[in-house]
C-alpha positions, 0 to 999 in steps of 0.5 A: 537400463541405467542412464549413462554417467556422462549424461548426468555429468553434462546436466550437472555441468550445465546447471552449475554454469547457469546457476553459479554465474556470479563469482565469489569476489563479485558476491562480496562486492554486492554484499558490501553494498547491501545487495544480494544476487538474483538467486540469493534474493529468492533463496532468502525469500523462500523456505529452504528446499522449496524453490523450483525453478522455471526455465533455467535452460531458456535461451535468447534467440537474438542474432544482431549486435554480436548476440548470436554467440552470447550465452546469457544464464537464465536469460537474465531472470530467475523464475520459479515457485516456493513457499513463504511459511505455508503460503506458495508464492511465485517469484522472479528475480532479474539478474543485473550480472547478465547484460544488466538484467535487461528484458528481451523476448525470452525473459518476458516469456519466462516472467509471463509464464511465472505470472500465469502460474500465479493466476491459475493457482491463485498464489501471490507474485513477488518481483525483484526488479534489477534491470537496465530496461529494454534489451535494445539489441532485441529491438521491438521484441523487447517492447513487445515483451514489456507489453505482455508483462504489463498485460499480465500485471493487469490480468492479475490485479485484484486476483492475487497480491503483486509485490515489487521489490526495486533492488537496483535500477528500474528504468524507462518502460520497466517502471510501469510494471511495478506501478501496476502492482499492489505494493512497491518496496525500494531499497534506500541506497541502491534502488532507482526508478524513473522514466527519464534519467538526469542525462535525458532531462538535462538534454531535453529541458536544460535542467540539471538534476540528480538520480536521487531527485528523479528516481530515488527511494526517498523521493518516491516514498515521500513526494511522488507516492510511487513507493509504499515502503523504503527498506535499508537493504535487500535483506530488509526488503525481503523481511517487509515482503514477508510481513505484507504476506502475513496479512494477505490471503493468497488470492481474492477468493480467500479470507486474510489469515485471521486468528479467531482463536484469539479471545475478545477480552472485555477489558477497559483501557483507561490509559487511552484517555491520556491520549486525548488532549485537554483542549479540542484545539490541541492535536491528538497523536493518532499513533498513540491511539492506534498502539492501544487499539491493535494487537501488541501495538503493531502496525505495518504502515503503508506509505508512511512517508507520503501524505503524512496527514493520513495513516494507513496500514495493516494490523490485527485486532483480537486476531482479526486482520484489518486495514486501518485508516486514520487521520493524523491531526499532528500533521496539517491538523489531519485535514484531507488534501490531494495526496491523502485522498489518493492514499486512502482510496488506493488502500481501501480498494486494496483491502476490498479486493483481498477481503480485508476488513477496514477500520477507520479512525476519524478526527478530521476538520475538513478538506484542506482549503486553498487555490492550489488544492482546488486547481489541483482537482481536490473535488476529483481526488476527494471523490475517489475516497467516496467511491472507494469506501462506497464500493467497498463490500468488506466489513467496515467499522468507523470510530469518530474520536473528535472532529468530523466536519462536512464532506470529510465526515462522509469521506471518512466512511460514515454510515451513509457511505456503507459503514456497518457500525459507527461508534463515537467518543463523547468528545466527537463533534459531527457537524457541517462545519466547526462551531467557531466557523459556524457561529461567525456565519450564523451569529455575525450580527450578535457577535459584532454587537457584543462588547467583548466579541471574542468572549461572545463568539466563544460562548455561542460556539460552545452553545452551537457545539452542544446543540448541533455537533454533539454525538448525541444529536447524531445518535438520536437520529441513528446516524451512528451506532453508539456513543462509547467510552474511549476506554472501551474502544478496543474490545467494542471494535473487536466484537463488532469485527467478529460479528460482521466477518461473514458479511455478504453484500451484493451489488448491481451487475456491471463490469466495474464502476467508473472511479473518478481518475 
């Protein structure tokens, strides 16, 4: 028996109607703005020929407000699976050309089915967000749909990587889904994410504002911290997704894609000495050190514009994928504040759930003092860092370059907070506080009695530094693993990482710890 040709024709006609719903003229308009269509986004993400769609023919069941006669192609979201390189990925892409990509009952069902496929098969999720929010024509069905999506986000959290790409509007309750995911990428000009837009804010508070001020990519990447990356356009955003996936495992039961065929070369790097300022009071540019430490000088920085006094990101050291955390003395002297603490804690926990080793570079004078910091809850926020490092069971290597004072020494993953190996440069100062501050307390009378008080304070600070803050004091008490030459840092860290990659650490049985929020 052969299938009737008219049945094949009908299938092909319906498929064309559902997949070619954006006219060539409209596509040109989108491309001129740096936008891709919903289907083009998935086509660009996946290896050609590997995409299989889920729910192409799914249709809404709404009847009110004239919806009964409306055909909504794919119900405003394209869902499916494909390959990014050799990695299977589940993805969905909201289609703004279909009732502004609004979410209704069927769209939510499709998204949830895609996410549950990711959960069952242990593969990452990539979500392209381009939606006006809840489909008000479907009322509470739309709200219920969002609840289902949020629940799935939480269910997948810590199991598979979840990456949100905000390509257009992401309004109202829709913004909570990306906030529940691991990484958020926003395009610079086209993306907006907000709970209440400028019109609502003006109506309720009387304050006039702009979309850029309350929901733009720049604001979220530098002020609110809701966005981890800014992309110039859709193509660039998809490139960032691929970069991220190249550092992550498919799920929490796998290791990251280390390349252990890369040899560890016992090679000195005297050029790193040029990164160290002559005076301890001069700031060190941590980026210069990082470029010499990681393979090919490549760092995929996360939250680059937010809390710039701390640097976090992914890199490789002799082929081993690492999550790198470093103070940046060029900004606020590298002191830790509210936002820096949140940034570190979140990144450490992300590394931990996906088995990524953590390398910490320390040059920190302390937590930022100030009334605003104390009233803002710096104790609670700083405790998040301690909690994150203390609960992290992946390999942890710490290098103390210069200052490591007080509680910030512990918060930057000291041996006591679970670091597997701690190395220090000869320039390291490990103490309760800086020498200058300490002598003002300890030798106040002697300094006051001196003819030249400044010279006396400097002399006593140097004595204090050598006697109490020297790295050899910590080494003699076995608080650090070794004091190393800066030029040996790269190969020493690379060798240490290989030795702790098989680390297994058991913790007390519990649902989860109660991180200070």
